[in-house]
N, C-alpha and C positions, 0 to 999 in steps of 0.2 A: 503494500500499498505506499502510495507517497501523498504527502501531505504539505502544502503550503502553511507556513510558519508566518512568513512575513512577506510584502508586496502584493502590489494587485495586479501585475504584467503589464503595467504602462510606465513609461519611463519618466522619473524626475526630471526636471528642468531648472528646479529653484533648489541649490543647496542648502538652503535654510530654512525652507518650508517641511515640517514635519507633521504627521497625524499621530497622536499615541494609541491608536489601535494597528498592532504590526501587519494586518491583513489589508489595511485601507491605506499603508504607507506606500508610495510610488518609489522605487529604488533607481538608481542608474548604474548600469555596468558594474554588479557586483563581481568580482572575478576572483576574489578568496577568502577565504575564513579560517578561524582556529579558535577552539574551545579552550576557554579558562575555567578549569573544574573550580580553582578556591572560590570564583567569585562567581560562578553558575552565568557567565557572558561570553558570547561569540564576539571578535571583532571581525570586522568586514572591511576589506579593500575596497572602497568607491571609487572605481575608476573613470566611470563617464562623469564625474561630478567633484574629482579631486580631493576626497575627502577618506576618512578611517570612522567607521561608525561601530555602534556597540549594540547589540541584541541581548537584551536582558531578559533573560529566563524567568527571574522569579518575578519581576515586574510586568511582564510582558510588553516592552517596548523594544523599540528601536529607532536610536538618535545619534545625531552626530555627535563625535565626541573629540574630532580634531580638524582642521581646517575650516577655512572660510569659503571654500568654492573657487578660488581664484588660482588659476594653473600656473603654479613658482615654485621654486624651494627655500622655504621660510621657516625656520627654527624660532621658538619662542621659548623663553625660560620660564613664564610665569603664566600664559592660557593658551591652551592648546585649541581653543577655536581660532588666535591670531598668527596659527602655523598655517601654511601653504604645500601643497600637494601638487605633482603634477604627474597623473597618471600610476597613484600607488596600486602594485600588482601582486605581488605574494607579503603574505605576512605568517609570524612566526612568534612563538614565547618563549623566553630563556633570563638567563642571567645577564647583565652588561655590565655596563659601568658602574662601580660600586657597590657590585654585587646585588644590584636593583633587579627586580623583575620589569624585562622592557618587552615591548612591542617590536619587534624588529619587521621592518617594511621594505621591501624592494621599490624604490619610487623611480618608474622606468623611464618617466621622460626627465627627470633631472639626472639621470645616470648615477644615481647614488643607491646606499644602503643607509637607512636611517632607523632612528629607536623612539618612541614612544613610553616616558617613562610611566610604568603599572603601577610602581611603588606608590606615588604620590601625586599619580595623575595631574602634573602639572607643567610639565615640558617635555619638548622634542628635540632630538640633536640629528645631526648627521654625522655618521662614524665613518665612511667612506666616500669617494667620488664627489663629482660637482667639482665648483670651485669657490664656493662659500659665499658668490652672489646670485641673490635669490632669484633674480631674473633672467638669469644667463642658463639655457637649457640645452646648451650645445656645446659643453663643457664635456667632451667624452673622451673614449680612448679605450687603451688596453696597456696600463700598467701596474705592476703590482708597488707596495708603498704604503705611504701612513696617510692616513686623513683626507684633504684634498690633494695631495700629490699623486695618490692613487685614483687609477680610470676604470671605469666600466662603461658598457654602451647598453642601455636599454635591459636592464636585469629585471626578469620576471618573475623570478623564483628564491625565497628562501627557506630553509630551515634550520632550526636549532639543535645542535647535535650536544644532547647534557653530558655524556663521559667526556667530553674533549673542550667541551662550554667555548665551541666553535657556531658561526654562522656560514651554511653551504648555501652558496649564491648562484643561480644560474645568468649567466651572462650572456644572453640571448645573441645580440649582434656579435662578439667577440666569439661565439661557438664554444665557450669554455664553461668549466665548473670551476670557480674558487672557495675558498676559505679565508673566512675574516674572523678574526679576533676583535670582539666586540668592547673587551675594557682597554686595546692597546689601540683601538682604530685602526688596526692594520690588515693589509691581505697577503 
């Protein structure tokens, strides 16, 4: 049996319009989802409107948790809704900076791997890729390294591997699988 738990089948055009009834909420290109058993929530990469959404199975809600809907790459240290994303694709949960629980995101159009702090729910950061300029979505390449010196091109998948505490990245346009250390910000 297949059951729809969220979405109407209609595409959302407004990144800040939401309906508290999950089955009446229009979605926009949800491309990946990960379950957090500690919070009983799913986190959804909503690629079409450049946001990360939270599907709360206890309160039966699905709402934007990060991103204002503008396609860019801006981290905010105090307000997740002021962050910008550029077609977030893959999502995974694991331990990141300072051993805090983070949601790792393959932010495809910014060619970067980013993270949302799930411990405090107050900030996002770029781990590797991009160039630190929020509007430059054309800083890509194929280079191992640290932080913005490392380059990816249109990553589409991430998976946190707990035993080694690393994030496996599918670097799609470079036709490679890469390993990222979310604590040292290195590929």
